[in-house]
C-alpha angles and dihedrals in degrees: 000000000000119000096232099078092044090051090054097047101069142329096279098180093049088053090052091050102040103033093073093038093053089040089054091051091051091048088061089061092064090075130201097299099060100057098151092046091054090048093051094044095048092047089049091052090050091049091049090050090051089051091052090051089052087052087055090057093049090057097040120118105224094191102066135064091208120117112262136202086027119188119185125176137148113267108165103009095183090069097026091245108159137198092236120165133172142139138219128183093283097052094038090058092051093046088053090052090049097052093042094050094044091060092051092046093054093045091047092053094060095094101035106052121062103154126074088354094167091054092047094053092042091054092054094048092050089047090052093054093048092049091051087050091055091055094044102043116112095174110079094218091049087050090052093050092052091041092056096034094062090061090069101063092041090049088053093045093054095038097048106031100026132105132280094293094041096125092054092046095047094049091047090049092049097045095048095049096037096049092047092053093051088072089054090052091054089050093050092049090051091051090049093050090049100043104022095231139091092199115117092220090057091048090053090057096042113112113232133184122238092256093049091049092050094053092045092046092058092043090057092038092058092051098047099035090061090050096050085037109233127188124295097021093053101096095099093063102068091048092048092048095047094051099036120094114254095264090049091053091048094052092042093053100034100044118001095058089054090064088072092055090044090052092057090053094046102038118015101042102043100031099043104019096154096051089043089055093046093051098035089106090063095052091044091051093048090047092054091048088053092048095049110023098038089046089056089049088056089057093067099046120119095187113079094214093049091049092053090045092057089044088056091054090050094049093044087059086076090061095058091037093055092044097054096035086060090054091053093047092054097043101037103034106014085232101154096167093056091043091054089048090054093048092046089049091052091051095044088049090054092053093042092048088053090058098040101042092041090052095047094050088048089054091052088049091053090055093042092053088057103038104018090225133105095184114117092217091064092065139056135145094024089151089069093064103022106039097159092048090048091054091056093046092052091049093052091043089055090050091049088052091054098249113178110252092042129087091247090071101049104062095038092049092051091051092047092051091049090047090054088062088058098043132331091227091060090051091047092050092048092048091059086080087074088064099036093042092050088048099057096034098049092042088054090051092046093053097043108028109027133057132037121336104281101216145335093279091057090047090060096052119123122218122251119292126227095271093051091045090053093052095045091042091054091052089047091054090052092048094049098039093051089043097055101026114028093150098098090055095045091045090052092053102033100092091048092045092049090049091050090051089055091047095054091048091066118085122220093203 
């Protein structure tokens, strides 16, 4: 099916953005008394949004890097701010991850939330629409509005349904991400005043001096580094994960962190390519610190959620590493093939991390719903009483360790191979995650899943029900399918990745 007829039928991307937002607003109308009705309605809206995203893929042209399903209308004419949406292979992959994960999150929350259910589900639907808007926006100010807007529902989710320190965690989350993005806003205003346009395509073509690029590079870096999050601005994430409800942790890890990596690909590399090249060493160094040091921090955690949170920071280091290694390979060695491998690896790692981290936080949520404890010492021998659950946990642990045949291996291996083209020592340092990651993940499994039954509370645990099995099974399919057959994903992104590699090769000086 060609994309042209589908483009002409209806505004597909607007439907993807506004269907969950409007659905969330309607969910609020169900009130506190009709909990099951609000659950069913919200889940139905999420399923419908997923179906629309699948429709997007059926009409997608896999051979071009051009933006597709484009919608462009005046929004604030006085400042030429436009409602401009479109997707390429990069953003389409992340929108697919968003709609897929959102369905699982809402289904997974059925048994764990019993207060203000309509508000909880409404917050997640609105958050889904705003995240899709981030990935589809082609006007930088529209991007910024979606980028900031999605902080509000997540702030509410953590602050209302979180743990004992939820207020502290939600405020810390909001301040870190909001303050970081203010620098991006200043950068965007400067680009508008210089070029007269908010459109990303116009910013890509705008000539900038070395000094201008340096200031803009750090403005964007501060915004997106906090979102990834990169070392040393990562400290908000463990607190947010620990206090957030399970569904909040899943969305935070599986989707929201990816917006930082996406920002580097959409803003830093094409808008300020020369400054990005000049400062690539800094981002590479910070990425390696995240991979190694933060991985070691994960080793000493006693809280399962905090361990997985630090693991997320470590694995997301591969996204920024692959992105800026690619820049160096193009500029220093004119090695386009290795650069594309690095960019592809970064993107595959983002999708894989969405599956793996989302699954692992879901597993912690399953245990927490039964025992109301996230501390590793309170478990032991869970496999004896929850064999099906244990099988899922071991699978996701293997993926988190980077076992070949799982999605966790593919992206990291691609980034390591690309890094080797830059310098073998960088590749060696990055590859240590395969040892450190296996260390903290398998030690977690050993202490919680294997061995004798730890205590009487563990002995009374019941295995996963059908709803939990469906959610974990869906994540497992994603982990295994991407692990053994990543080609559909790489084919989807390849034209856009190749075009980006050509963009970053061109100097603006």
